[in-house]
N, C-alpha and C positions, 0 to 999 in steps of 0.2 A: 543241579536241581536237588539231588539227594543231600548235598551239604546244606542247602537252604532249609530243607525240612528239618534236619537235625538241629539247626540253630533256633528254629521256632518252637520246638517241643520242650516241655519241662524235663528236667533231669530225671525225675521219678519215672516218667513215661519212657525215656530212652533206656534206663536201667531195666525196666520191666520187659521191654522188647528184647533186649540183650539176653536177659535171663531165660525168656521163653525160647529164644534161638538155641541157647545152650542145652536146654531140656529136650528140645526136638532132636538135636544132634545126638545126645545121649540115648534117646529112645531108638533112633535109627541104628546106631552102633550096636545096641543090645540085641537088635533083631537081625544083625549081620546083613543089613541092606546097604548096598552101594548107593552113592548119590545119583548116578545115572538110572539105576533100577527104580529108586523111589520117585524120582522126578517123572519118569515115564509113566509109572503107575498112577500118578496124581494128575497127569495131563499138563504138567508145567515144565519149563526148561531147567536144565541143571543150574544155570546161573541164578534163576529165581530161588531154587532150593538153597544154593550157596548164600544168597542174600538173607534168606529166612534164618538160616543157622548162624549167621554172623550178626543177627540182631539189627538189620537195617530197617528203619521205620517206614520206608516208602513202599513196602511190599503189600500187594492187594490182600485184603482180609480173606477173600475167597481162596487164594492160593494157600494161605496159612491154614485155613480150615480143611482144605483138601489133604494137606500133609498130615494133619492131626487125625483125620478120618482114616487114612491109609495105615497109620500107626496104631489105630484102635483107641485113640485118645480123645475122640470128638466129644464123648460124654463129659469129659472134664471141663469143657467150655460151656456147657449148657447152663451152669449156675451163674455165669458171668452176667452181671446187671439184672439179676432176678428181682422182680418187683416184690417178692416176698421177703427178700433180704435187704431191701432199700429202707433202712430205718430213717434216714434223713428225709427221704421223699414221703414216708408215712407221716412224719411229724408235720411237714409242710401241708400235706393234704388235710390233716386233722385241724390245723389252724384255720383253714379256709371254710370249714364246715360252720353252718349257723350255730350259734350258742344255744338257741332254744327253737323249738319247733311249735308252730301254732296248731291248735286242735282243728280238725276239719270243721268247716262251717256246717251248722245244723241245716237239715233239709226242711225248709219252711215252704210248704205248698199252700198258699192261700187261695 
């Protein structure tokens, strides 16, 4: 199953997940936390933490966020997909707006 997921994802996605795993491992080691200790504190299994650190793409996002939370890095994720930073989405939204706006109809009470 994991092999099927890996084959379906774009290379850029796989590299990003791998890089995130490496960064999580570095953060854990800098804090002198063992895998068992961190996994238990996050409410996940050691195998799940191993999969996160090895950049396996099939790990649940909740598990990933729990690890980032425990490492004190959850705020670094909050900017991901922020509507304020979505320049492409803003352009598409602006293109769908009407080009002109009609003036409100006058109130004629006869």
